[in-house]
C-alpha positions as CSV (number, residue, x, y, z in Angstrom):
1,M,72.2,165.5,84.3
2,H,72.7,162.2,86.1
3,V,70.1,160.3,84.1
4,H,71.7,161.3,80.8
5,C,75.0,160.0,82.2
6,S,73.5,156.7,83.3
7,L,72.1,156.2,79.8
8,K,75.5,156.8,78.3
9,V,77.1,154.2,80.5
10,A,74.2,151.8,80.0
11,N,74.7,152.3,76.2
12,L,78.2,151.1,76.5
13,L,76.8,147.7,77.4
14,K,74.7,147.4,74.3
15,T,77.7,147.1,72.0
16,S,81.2,145.7,72.4
17,S,84.4,147.7,72.3
18,E,86.0,147.7,68.8
19,W,89.3,146.7,70.4
20,L,87.8,143.3,71.4
21,R,87.1,142.3,67.9
22,G,90.2,140.6,66.6
23,D,89.5,139.8,62.9
24,N,90.4,136.3,61.8
25,G,91.7,135.4,65.2
26,S,94.4,138.2,65.0
27,N,94.0,138.5,68.7
28,R,94.8,134.9,69.6
29,I,97.6,135.6,72.1
30,V,97.7,139.4,72.1
31,I,94.1,140.5,72.9
32,C,94.8,144.3,72.4
33,S,97.4,147.0,72.2
34,R,97.2,150.3,74.0
35,V,99.2,153.5,74.1
36,R,98.7,156.1,76.9
37,L,100.1,159.6,76.8
38,A,100.5,161.8,79.9
39,R,100.3,165.6,79.3
40,N,100.0,168.7,81.5
41,L,99.2,172.3,80.8
42,R,101.9,174.9,81.3
43,Q,101.5,177.3,84.1
44,Y,98.9,175.2,86.0
45,P,99.6,173.0,89.1
46,F,99.4,169.2,88.7
47,P,96.0,167.9,89.7
48,G,97.3,166.6,93.0
49,W,98.4,170.1,93.9
50,A,95.6,172.2,92.3
51,K,92.8,173.7,94.4
52,K,89.3,172.7,93.5
53,A,88.6,175.9,91.5
54,E,91.8,175.4,89.5
55,R,91.0,171.8,88.8
56,E,87.5,172.8,87.5
57,K,88.9,175.5,85.3
58,I,91.5,173.1,83.9
59,F,88.8,170.4,83.4
60,S,86.6,172.8,81.5
61,M,89.4,174.0,79.1
62,I,90.5,170.4,78.4
63,Q,87.0,169.0,78.0
64,T,86.2,171.7,75.4
65,A,89.4,170.9,73.4
66,V,88.9,167.1,73.6
67,A,85.2,167.3,72.6
68,S,86.1,169.3,69.5
69,L,88.5,166.6,68.2
70,P,87.4,165.0,64.9
71,E,87.9,161.6,66.6
72,M,85.4,162.5,69.2
73,G,82.5,163.2,66.9
74,H,79.5,161.5,68.7
75,S,81.5,160.8,71.8
76,V,79.8,158.1,73.8
77,V,80.9,159.4,77.2
78,N,81.7,163.1,77.9
79,D,81.2,164.1,81.6
80,S,82.6,165.0,85.0
81,M,83.4,162.2,87.3
82,D,81.0,163.4,90.0
83,H,78.1,162.7,87.6
84,F,78.8,158.9,87.6
85,T,77.5,156.6,90.3
86,P,80.1,154.3,92.0
87,L,78.6,151.4,89.9
88,E,79.0,153.3,86.6
89,K,82.6,154.1,87.5
90,Q,83.3,150.4,88.1
91,V,81.8,149.6,84.7
92,L,84.3,152.1,83.2
93,V,87.2,150.4,85.0
94,E,86.0,147.0,83.8
95,Q,85.9,148.3,80.3
96,H,89.5,149.5,80.7
97,L,88.4,153.1,79.9
98,V,89.6,154.6,83.2
99,S,92.1,153.6,85.8
100,R,91.0,152.6,89.3
101,E,92.6,155.8,90.6
102,H,90.5,158.0,88.2
103,A,87.3,156.2,89.2
104,A,87.9,157.5,92.7
105,K,87.9,161.1,91.5
106,N,85.0,163.6,91.6
107,A,84.3,167.2,90.5
108,G,87.1,168.8,88.6
109,S,88.0,165.4,86.9
110,G,86.3,163.8,83.9
111,L,86.2,161.5,81.0
112,V,85.6,161.7,77.2
113,V,85.4,158.4,75.2
114,N,84.8,158.1,71.5
115,K,82.0,155.9,70.1
116,P,84.1,152.8,69.0
117,R,85.9,153.0,72.4
118,T,89.3,153.2,70.7
119,L,90.1,156.6,72.3
120,S,89.6,157.5,75.9
121,V,90.8,160.8,77.5
122,M,91.0,161.0,81.3
123,I,91.0,164.6,82.5
124,N,92.7,165.5,85.8
125,E,93.8,162.0,86.9
126,E,97.4,162.1,88.1
127,D,98.2,164.4,85.1
128,H,95.9,167.0,83.5
129,I,95.5,164.7,80.4
130,R,95.9,160.9,80.1
131,L,94.9,160.0,76.6
132,Q,94.6,156.3,75.7
133,T,94.2,154.6,72.3
134,F,93.3,150.9,71.8
135,K,93.3,148.4,68.9
136,A,92.7,144.7,68.8
137,G,95.6,142.3,68.5
138,L,99.3,143.3,68.2
139,Q,99.1,146.7,66.6
140,L,101.5,148.8,68.6
141,K,102.7,151.0,65.7
142,N,99.1,151.7,64.6
143,V,98.0,152.5,68.1
144,W,100.9,154.8,68.6
145,K,100.1,156.6,65.3
146,A,96.5,157.1,66.5
147,A,97.7,158.5,69.9
148,D,100.3,160.8,68.2
149,R,97.7,162.2,65.8
150,V,95.3,163.1,68.7
151,D,98.3,164.5,70.7
152,S,99.2,166.8,67.8
153,E,95.6,168.0,67.5
154,L,95.4,168.8,71.2
155,D,98.8,170.4,71.1
156,E,97.4,173.1,68.7
157,K,94.5,173.8,71.1
158,L,96.3,173.6,74.5
159,D,99.7,174.8,75.8
160,F,101.6,171.7,77.1
161,A,104.3,171.8,79.7
162,F,107.4,170.7,77.8
163,S,111.1,171.1,78.4
164,P,113.5,171.0,75.5
165,Q,116.0,169.2,77.7
166,I,113.9,166.4,79.1
167,G,110.6,166.4,77.3
168,Y,107.0,166.4,78.6
169,L,106.7,167.3,82.3
170,T,104.5,164.9,84.4
171,A,103.3,164.6,88.0
172,C,105.3,161.3,88.5
173,P,109.0,161.3,87.5
174,T,108.6,157.8,85.9
175,N,106.5,159.4,83.1
176,V,108.7,162.4,82.4
177,G,110.1,162.5,78.8
178,T,107.8,161.0,76.3
179,G,105.0,160.6,78.9
180,M,104.2,157.4,77.0
181,R,103.1,154.0,78.4
182,A,102.7,151.4,75.6
183,S,101.2,148.1,76.7
184,V,99.6,144.9,75.3
185,M,97.2,142.6,77.0
186,M,98.3,138.9,76.5
187,H,96.5,135.6,77.1
188,L,99.2,133.2,78.3
189,P,97.5,130.0,79.5
190,A,100.2,127.6,78.3
191,L,103.0,129.5,80.0
192,V,101.0,129.4,83.2
193,L,100.0,125.7,82.9
194,S,103.6,124.7,82.2
195,E,104.9,126.9,85.1
196,Q,107.2,128.9,82.9
197,I,105.4,132.3,83.5
198,G,107.7,133.1,86.4
199,Q,110.9,132.9,84.3
200,I,109.3,135.0,81.6
201,I,108.2,137.7,84.0
202,K,111.7,137.8,85.5
203,A,113.4,138.1,82.1
204,V,111.0,140.8,81.0
205,N,111.5,142.8,84.2
206,R,115.3,142.6,83.7
207,I,115.1,144.5,80.4
208,G,113.1,147.3,81.9
209,L,109.5,146.2,81.0
210,A,106.7,145.7,83.5
211,V,104.3,142.7,83.7
212,R,101.0,143.4,85.5
213,G,97.6,141.8,86.0
214,L,94.3,142.3,84.3
215,Y,93.6,145.9,85.6
216,G,97.2,147.1,85.6
217,E,99.4,147.9,88.6
218,G,98.9,145.9,91.8
219,T,96.2,143.6,90.3
220,E,96.5,139.8,89.8
221,A,96.6,138.0,86.4
222,L,93.1,136.5,86.5
223,G,92.1,134.4,83.5
224,N,95.8,134.1,82.5
225,L,95.7,137.7,81.2
226,F,98.8,139.8,81.6
227,Q,99.6,143.4,80.7
228,V,103.2,144.0,79.4
229,S,104.4,147.6,79.2
230,N,107.4,149.9,79.0
231,Q,108.7,151.4,82.3
232,M,111.2,153.9,81.0
233,T,109.9,157.1,79.2
234,L,112.9,159.4,79.6
235,G,115.8,159.5,77.1
236,E,114.1,157.2,74.5
237,S,112.0,158.2,71.5
238,E,108.4,156.9,71.3
239,L,109.3,154.8,68.2
240,H,112.3,153.2,70.0
241,I,110.1,152.3,73.0
242,I,107.4,150.8,70.7
243,E,110.0,148.8,68.7
244,K,111.7,147.4,71.8
245,L,108.3,146.4,73.3
246,Q,107.2,144.8,70.0
247,K,110.4,142.7,69.8
248,V,109.8,141.4,73.3
249,I,106.1,140.7,72.7
250,V,106.9,138.7,69.6
251,Q,109.3,136.6,71.7
252,I,106.7,136.0,74.4
253,I,104.2,135.0,71.7
254,E,106.8,132.5,70.4
255,H,107.3,131.1,74.0
256,E,103.5,130.7,74.4
257,E,103.1,129.0,71.0
258,N,105.9,126.6,71.9
259,A,104.5,125.9,75.3
260,R,101.1,125.1,73.7
261,K,102.7,122.7,71.2
262,K,104.6,121.0,74.0
263,L,101.5,120.7,76.1
264,V,99.5,119.2,73.2
265,Q,102.3,116.7,72.4
266,E,103.2,115.6,75.9
267,K,100.0,116.3,77.9
268,G,97.2,116.3,75.3
269,R,94.9,114.3,77.4
270,I,95.3,116.6,80.4
271,V,94.7,119.7,78.2
272,A,91.6,118.1,76.6
273,D,90.4,117.2,80.1
274,Q,90.9,120.7,81.5
275,V,89.1,122.3,78.6
276,G,86.3,119.7,78.6
277,R,85.8,120.2,82.3
278,A,85.7,124.0,82.0
279,Y,83.0,123.6,79.3
280,G,81.1,121.1,81.5
281,V,81.3,123.2,84.6
282,M,80.1,126.4,82.8
283,L,77.3,124.6,81.0
284,N,76.0,123.1,84.3
285,S,76.7,125.7,87.0
286,Y,74.2,127.7,88.8
287,A,76.6,129.8,90.8
288,I,80.1,130.9,89.8
289,S,82.5,133.5,91.2
290,S,84.2,136.1,89.1
291,K,87.6,134.6,89.6
292,E,86.5,131.1,88.7
293,A,84.7,132.4,85.6
294,L,87.8,134.1,84.3
295,N,89.9,131.0,84.8
296,L,87.3,128.8,83.1
297,L,86.9,131.2,80.2
298,S,90.7,131.2,79.8
299,L,90.6,127.4,79.3
300,I,87.8,127.6,76.8
301,R,89.7,130.3,74.9
302,L,92.7,128.0,74.8
303,G,90.4,125.3,73.5
304,V,89.3,127.6,70.6
305,D,93.0,128.3,69.8
306,L,93.6,124.5,69.7
307,S,90.7,124.0,67.4
308,M,88.6,122.2,70.0
309,F,85.9,124.8,69.3
310,P,85.2,126.8,66.1
311,D,87.2,130.0,65.6
312,T,84.0,132.0,65.7
313,C,83.6,131.2,69.5
314,R,86.6,133.4,70.4
315,F,84.8,136.7,70.3
316,E,82.0,135.3,72.4
317,I,84.5,134.3,75.1
318,D,86.3,137.7,75.0
319,E,82.9,139.4,75.4
320,C,82.3,137.1,78.5
321,F,85.6,138.2,80.0
322,I,84.1,141.7,80.4
323,R,80.4,140.9,80.7
324,T,80.8,138.6,83.7
325,Q,82.6,141.3,85.8
326,P,80.7,142.4,88.9
327,A,79.6,145.9,87.8
328,H,78.5,144.7,84.4
329,L,76.3,142.1,86.0
330,Q,74.9,144.6,88.4
331,M,74.2,147.3,85.9
332,D,70.5,146.4,85.1
333,F,69.4,146.5,88.7
334,D,68.2,149.4,90.9
335,R,69.5,147.8,94.1
336,K,72.9,146.4,95.0
337,L,73.1,142.6,94.4
338,T,74.7,140.3,97.0
339,T,77.7,138.3,96.0
340,E,75.5,135.2,95.8
341,E,73.0,136.9,93.5
342,R,75.9,138.0,91.2
343,D,77.4,134.5,91.2
344,A,74.0,133.1,90.2
345,M,73.6,135.7,87.4
346,R,77.1,135.1,86.1
347,A,76.4,131.3,85.9
348,D,73.1,132.0,84.0
349,L,74.9,134.3,81.6
350,L,77.7,131.8,80.9
351,R,75.2,129.0,80.3
352,E,73.3,131.2,77.9
353,H,76.5,132.0,76.0
354,L,77.8,128.5,75.9
355,K,74.5,127.0,74.6
356,S,75.5,128.0,71.1
357,F,78.9,126.2,71.4
358,P,79.3,122.7,70.0
359,A,80.8,120.1,72.4
360,P,84.7,120.3,72.3
361,I,86.4,118.0,69.9
362,S,89.8,116.5,70.8
363,K,91.0,115.7,67.3
364,G,94.6,116.7,66.8
365,L,95.3,116.6,70.5
366,N,97.8,113.8,71.4
367,I,95.6,111.7,73.7
368,D,96.3,108.1,72.7
369,L,96.0,105.6,75.5
370,P,99.3,104.2,76.8
371,P,100.1,100.7,75.3
372,H,99.0,97.7,77.3
373,P,102.0,96.2,79.2
374,T,103.1,93.1,77.4
375,T,103.3,89.9,79.4
376,S,106.6,88.1,78.9
């Protein structure tokens, strides 16, 4: 059983997730959109309260229902969490297919993922079902429609715990109601470089939205990547939540675009220098940490957006954001690599990817030299 599971996780690394491919740069600032729905079965205790035998029964019922969905034809992963090694679980976290909490689960919990990796269903995480749908770029309405369709299909096969007064019942009160968490992953380097990100986060928090790091709650925003999501799920319709989030995201995009314009106009030379140095460091490094890699990749991605590199380089960079993560680097080895070995491999991988990049061009960046002082 385990070998088959390893192969499936290894297969994930052979192709890239569909949600990474933003066509025509449609994922310049918003890398991807995601909707997560929390559902529970009526008459069964929540996973945290259920005994092992109950969890296994619930898992079996849900796994059968999920595997029979038309969207899950040729599912790429469909297994119990105790069949994955710790390393494979970490790969699934780095691919954003499971939460860090779910990766810690074992028998009685599981995961089903469709082939393009646009749909992932966690079974017996905090709730019986956590289904997630993903799409590249800002596509909140489309990603919600996809989640809603799967939810309706599952609703016909399973008996969900639902109250006419308050909506879907969930293990955590913050998810009661719609059970929906809609989020987008944003790349905001100019707001970080111009030190405006703090104000933006405060403003977003004030209107009841959450801003988190790369892997969600309690993680830092490495590589200038931020997740923005709704916090309230009770008393608002799904569409209202989506529209409110969409409005705010459009405003954040505008702030980021303005911050980029301002940086180019006022500090073009500094921007060109930072992007050029990031390119130079990655092209000539032989050991590089995960954190440094993400921050350098973020600068190169900004360089692509500012036309310092061809548009076609963006996907390559997005791929590197995931491929340079510790578990992805470790995946081909039978033994655990040391941090030094991983740092060396990461540097080799980045050099290999950057070989095909042309040197950055600074045309269009405002980097004229200051005028010579005139002698009177």
